[in-house]
C-alpha positions, 0 to 999 in steps of 0.5 A: 537632448533625448528624453531619458526613461524613468527607472523601473524601481522609481516607477514602482515605488510610488505604487507601494507607498500609495496602496501600502507596503502590506499590499504591494512590494517590489524588488526593483523589477516587478510589483508583487501582491503580498495578499495574492502572492503573485506578480501584478501588471504595473504598466498603468495604475488602472491595472492595480486599481482593477486588481485590488477591487477584484473578488479574489483579492478582497477575499484573500485580504479578509481571510489573511492574518498577520502571518500568511505563511503560517495560516492555521487554515492552510495548515489544517488543509495541508494536514487534511490532504496528507492524512486523507491521502489526497494529492495537493494538486486536487486543490486546483480543480475549479469545482473543489475550490468553488465548493469550499469558497461557497460553503466554507467561506474560505479561499484555498491556498495554492498547492505550491504554497502547501508544498513549500510552506506547510508540507514539511511542518505536517511531516514533522508533526507526523514524526512527533506522533510516531515517536509519541506512539512508540514511546518506551515500548518494544517494537517490531519492524517490517521492511520491504523494497519496491520501485516508484514511477520514476524507477527509483528503488524505495525501501519502506519501513513499517514499525509498531509497538509489540502489544498483545491486544492493540495494534500500532503502525507507522511508516518511514520511507527512504530512497536507495540507489540499489537494493542489496543486503547492505543498502537494506540494512542501512535504510533500516538503521536510518529509519530507526535514527529518525524514530530515535534521534537521541540514539538507537535503542538496540534492546527495543527492537525485538522482531524483524519481518521481511520476505524470503529473498536471499538478500533480505535474509543476509540483511537480517543476519547483519542487523542482529549484530546491532540488535541482539534481541531481534528475531528475524522472521520471513513473511508467513503469507508468502510461505502460505502462498508457496504451499498453495503453489505446491498444491497447484502443481500436484493437481494439473487437471484442476489447474487446466480447468481454471485456466481454460474456463477463465479464458471462456469468460474473459472479454466475452460479455455475451457469455457472461450475460448468459451465465448470469441468466442461467445460474444464480451464482457468481462468475468463475473467478479469474485468479492471478498467480502472483496474487496470493491465494487466488488460485486456491480460492478459484479451486474451492469455487469449482469444488462447490459449483462444479456441476453448475459451471459444467452445465453452462460450459457444455452449452457453449459452442466448441467451434467458437474457441479452443479454450471452450473445447479444452474446457469441455474435454477437461470436465469429462475427466472422471478424476476431476470431480474427486480432485476438486472434492479433495481440495475442498475438504482439505484446503478450504481454510488456507485462503481464510488464513491468508486473508486474516493475516493480511488485515493491517489492524490485527492484534499480535495475539490474533496473528499468533493464534492464526499462525498456530492454526495453520501449523496444525492444519498443514501437516494434516493436509499434507498427510492426506495427499499421501497415496496408499502405500506411498511414503511421507516424502510425497508431501515433503515439498510443502513442508520444505517450502514453509521451512525455507520461508522462515517457518522455524523462525516463526515457531521460535517467535511464537514461543518467545512472544507468548512468554515475553509480551 
């Protein structure tokens, strides 16, 4: 009669009884180490003895408490990583783990343990903090749309308390199938339902800030039905950027100068080295048209350092590149110096306004003051662009650009919150 094999469950059960149920457990097919939270080779008893004598097993055994899934250290590690914006997979780096085990005497959890066990708890804690921070205050809401690395549409909602002196911010995020006025409006309502799970407080939402896309404006109009006290304004910095675009169109010679000099020093280390040796100033800026205010900042750089840059460009060999020849031709234009001086004397404050408003910790009162300063400077700068004998319509594109980006709504918001907050 052939010899019958021993059942796997019967073979593993004695190991559990020998080493203790708090060390090993079995599901009838494999042996699991509850201390290290991984399966262990159990073909021979020797492998189990070798595992329980290992340094990692002993360290985890000494550091674990009665409820390893709710280890306070693991919870603190997960919270620290999230609040510091460190990806959990960084825990798997040998240098990071070795440093923590050597100097802190703690064994770091696996990154999958943090995701499965602790990340949801950190999320719940953060949501409670947001709710406690908002409390009974009136709030402002800002909503924006982007895409993630997988191409999914993501709607980011930022909420904060309306305070004249103190800033308060929190983030809520939601994925949507497509971006239009209905999905954006629904995403905002869903985010506020997270903030107020007991029910929407329609009278607490006083301000909605978006950019000036058509579907964002349509979503703002639809949301005013739910939030009757809400004022919808579009991004002021976006409006300022569009004003800067109008300035760029009005000065084509300056635009050509910035574009060609940028090409001269782009990926040209020898020219960059010579520039630094000859001049004790920074390199010419390399503006990106889609980055707000960078073109105007470059124009102000040339207004201040035109003669210095001109002397360096004149030393370059025009035969090396077409951009060098074009730069030298543009710099010989007699009107270029006057255009740069005009930009420097009339628009020098615009990049500062944009930089200040981009600050995330700026109080509401300071933002309103900066906006008021910009509103005062803009008409003066536009009027200065009117040639002798011309009408004020010459400067109309800049004003209409600001109005189309929510300038009138910003004016009403300025008056409302000066009296209400």
